[in-house]
C-alpha positions in Angstrom: 336.2 55.1 198.3 339.2 52.8 197.7 342.6 53.7 196.3 345.2 51.2 195.0 348.8 52.2 194.7 351.1 49.9 192.8 354.9 49.9 192.9 357.9 47.8 192.0 357.8 47.8 188.2 360.8 48.6 186.0 363.3 47.2 183.6 365.0 43.9 184.3 367.1 41.5 182.3 365.9 38.0 181.4 366.3 35.7 184.3 366.0 38.6 186.8 363.5 39.2 189.6 361.1 42.0 190.6 358.6 42.4 193.4 355.4 44.2 192.9 353.4 45.7 195.7 349.8 47.1 195.8 348.6 48.9 198.8 344.9 49.6 199.3 343.5 52.5 201.3 340.2 54.2 202.0 337.1 53.3 203.9 337.8 49.5 203.6 335.7 47.2 205.7 337.0 43.9 204.4 338.9 42.6 201.4 338.1 39.4 199.7 340.3 38.3 196.8 343.4 40.2 195.8 345.1 39.6 192.5 347.4 40.7 189.7 346.5 41.0 186.0 348.7 42.0 183.1 348.2 43.4 179.6 350.9 43.2 177.0 350.8 45.4 173.9 348.2 44.2 171.5 346.8 41.6 173.8 343.9 41.3 176.2 344.3 41.7 179.9 344.9 38.4 181.6 344.8 37.1 185.2 348.3 36.3 186.5 347.6 35.3 190.0 345.2 35.8 192.9 344.8 35.0 196.5 341.6 34.7 198.5 341.0 36.0 202.0 341.6 32.5 203.2 345.0 32.2 201.5 344.1 30.0 198.6 346.1 30.9 195.5 345.7 30.6 191.7 348.4 31.0 189.1 348.2 31.2 185.4 350.1 28.3 183.8 352.6 30.6 182.2 353.9 31.8 185.6 353.6 28.7 187.8 356.8 28.0 189.6 358.2 31.4 188.8 355.8 33.9 190.5 354.5 33.9 194.0 351.5 36.0 195.3 351.1 36.9 198.9 349.1 39.3 201.0 349.5 41.2 204.3 346.0 41.7 205.6 347.2 44.1 208.4 348.6 46.4 205.7 345.9 45.8 203.0 348.7 45.0 200.7 349.2 42.3 198.0 352.6 41.4 196.6 353.8 39.6 193.5 357.3 38.1 193.6 358.4 37.5 190.0 361.5 35.3 189.5 363.1 33.9 186.3 361.5 36.7 184.3 361.2 36.2 180.5 360.7 38.8 177.7 357.2 37.5 177.3 356.4 38.7 180.9 356.7 42.3 179.6 353.4 44.0 180.3 351.6 46.5 182.4 350.7 44.8 185.6 347.5 45.8 187.3 346.3 45.1 190.9 342.7 44.3 191.5 340.9 43.7 194.8 337.4 42.8 195.7 336.5 44.8 198.8 333.6 45.9 200.9 333.7 49.5 202.1 331.9 51.2 205.0 329.0 52.2 202.7 329.1 49.9 199.7 328.7 46.2 199.0 331.7 44.2 197.8 333.0 45.3 194.4 336.1 45.3 192.3 338.7 48.0 192.4 341.7 48.4 190.0 345.0 50.1 190.3 346.4 52.2 187.5 349.1 49.7 186.6 352.9 49.4 186.7 355.1 48.6 183.7 357.4 45.6 183.8 359.9 45.4 180.9 362.1 42.3 180.6 364.8 42.9 178.1 368.6 42.6 177.7 
């Protein structure tokens, strides 16, 4: 019903920047919240940032002031601009959206993840 394609991950040095993108496609009727999660090796998946359909944002304390989430409703796309990256930001980053499709009530959809490695 809904497909999410993430891009923008990679290897970056400490202090560097990356921009993640997540494009949603399929029989989408409306999208509510869009967000980014991450999972580091040996750790649980955690919420990094999300943005509501009205534009309200939430950030984990660990990324406040460094990461910015935004969305383009016309493109069904959510972005995560990551600046001043630290080695502890190394993780697989997953996109999640809560969307209503033509035939289904609102539910969560996940991307497959994109790896971000912060290392010198």
